[in-house]
C-alpha positions, -999 to +999 in steps of 0.1 A: -322-503-498-318-538-518-352-556-533-359-588-513-348-607-541-312-598-537-316-608-498-332-636-507-305-646-529-276-641-507-298-663-483-299-692-506-260-689-514-245-682-484-263-699-458-246-733-448-250-762-423-220-772-395-225-806-411-212-797-443-176-795-430-152-817-414-123-811-396-098-833-411-109-823-445-102-781-436-064-791-423-052-792-459-075-762-467-060-743-436-021-745-454+005-725-435-024-702-419-025-697-381-063-701-362-071-686-332-100-695-309-110-665-288-131-666-257-140-634-236-155-645-203-167-629-171-174-655-144-180-688-163-159-713-145-189-732-146-187-738-183-155-720-196-132-752-188-154-783-207-154-760-238-113-752-241-109-790-228-130-802-260-114-777-282-080-786-271-087-822-272-103-827-307-093-793-327-056-791-317-044-826-306-067-851-322-068-827-353-047-799-358-068-775-372-070-749-342-034-732-333-045-713-298-069-713-275-071-678-259-094-667-229-099-633-224-110-626-191-134-597-185-131-585-148-142-620-135-149-626-096-148-664-094-120-690-110-127-686-147-088-676-153-078-707-130-098-730-151-096-722-180-058-719-177-060-758-162-079-768-197-056-756-215-061-723-226-038-692-227-055-668-204-054-627-206-068-603-184-085-573-200-062-548-183-033-565-196-037-558-230-024-526-244-026-508-208-018-476-226-056-473-241-071-483-204-101-507-204-135-509-199-160-534-190-181-554-210-180-581-240-169-559-269-143-544-252-128-581-243-133-589-280-114-557-294-087-563-267-085-601-281-073-590-318-041-575-297-031-609-283-043-633-311-012-648-337-039-663-360-044-650-395-084-662-389-100-658-357-134-673-337-152-657-314-172-681-288-189-673-259-181-689-231-214-701-212-220-727-236-235-758-220-232-796-240-203-771-259-193-795-291-162-788-317-190-786-342-191-749-335-160-744-344-157-765-374-189-750-388-178-713-387-140-721-401-157-742-431-172-712-450-144-693-444-115-725-454-137-731-485-141-696-499-116-668-506-137-647-510-152-647-475-145-626-447-170-630-421-191-657-410-219-657-383-236-687-366-270-695-359-288-719-339-318-731-320-320-715-285-339-737-262-350-724-230-337-757-213-329-790-223-355-807-248-382-775-248-391-765-276-380-732-293-378-712-323-347-712-349-350-673-346-331-646-330-339-641-291-361-615-276-339-585-285-330-595-316-365-596-326-381-572-310-353-543-312-322-552-335-341-568-370-365-536-373-335-516-369-320-536-393-347-533-418-350-494-413-307-484-412-293-517-426-319-542-448-288-555-466-280-578-432-321-588-433-309-622-443-288-632-413-310-652-385-288-643-356-277-612-358-266-608-325-251-644-322-219-641-303-204-667-323-188-659-356-154-664-373-130-635-393-104-628-412-081-612-387-073-582-408-107-574-415-116-570-381-086-552-369-096-520-396-133-515-380-139-503-346-154-520-324-187-511-300-185-518-262-211-541-248-234-558-260-234-537-294-201-551-303-221-576-328-244-557-348-215-527-348-191-552-370-215-568-389-224-528-403-188-522-407-175-550-427-208-547-451-196-514-453-160-525-463-164-559-478-198-562-492-227-588-481-214-615-508-181-614-485-205-626-452-220-659-447-239-677-423-241-712-408-263-732-390-245-748-355-276-767-345-286-766-310-271-742-283-277-741-249-270-713-224-284-694-199-309-667-203-309-630-194-339-616-173-356-588-179-333-561-166-303-572-187-324-576-218-330-541-213-297-524-210-289-547-237-311-529-259-295-498-249-261-507-265-275-525-296-296-491-303-263-468-297-243-490-321-268-480-349-265-445-337-224-445-338-228-461-374-248-435-385-223-408-389-186-423-387-172-389-382-194-382-352-190-388-315-172-424-300-193-425-271-234-428-270-252-421-237-287-432-233-317-433-206-343-459-198-376-455-175-375-488-150-403-495-126-400-518-097-422-525-066-405-522-032-428-539-010-466-522-017-449-495-035-441-488-071-404-469-074-394-453-110-356-458-116-339-445-150-309-461-159-286-442-178-260-465-205-227-452-219-218-471-252-183-466-261-168-470-297-129-481-296-108-472-324-091-501-350-070-520-336-047-514-365-044-479-350-035-490-315-007-515-328+009-486-354+013-464-326+033-490-307+056-499-335 
């Protein structure tokens, strides 16, 4: 187990602020590398268009930092695909990417399949539900990777108010503080210096993530961090403060399901040679009229193989 001083030392040297980096100044550092922004989305027609438009106008047309914007539609029932395409993104439905391996629901599946269609050497995952999105999200995440060749992975953190103008701690969300952080301290304490390990935004070198398995659904974020830590070490990881993030918050039922996936991600990583699927059952209580009902919810978390393996079978 790492000493507290080791984690603090990493925190002091590998924690950045988005304001440290300027988009135009990063262009020469980019060189001939391609940069892809990847946005998994499900029923996000209200926000995805503004995000894509901001990226296209500010980081493709005004400053040539981003080479492609890709939206992965994860079984949306609204106009997410049409809105994203009209704003300037390449849009792929999750089912049409490497169809020979089948398709699952969930964020992790969309993130995994994005690796098969991106052409960039560096990728940035963004969530599609962010309100009042700014280009600083991408500039801040890219900054450490482009200024430090020793890094392979950069995680975001931010303030998360309940609504515009409301005070909110800059710590992690409810699932992070109540479930993920205790598990990190117990099973992967080297990651305890990350402010928001479950944040959906991160930047990465493509070869690093194509070489690791992906956990389905909301276990994907912590699963990736555990694998990158194992393969590259803590010194190859960093985090960046993106300031303010406005988005909708999940209800308790959704958060409960998230906790099952997060715990399953740790279980899958405990035995890399073990099964690629974890099933867990949670007991929920729901009042119907004057009667309290007990409901059981079974959640299955699946691990996808490294994308390099999938693509190699095509060659």
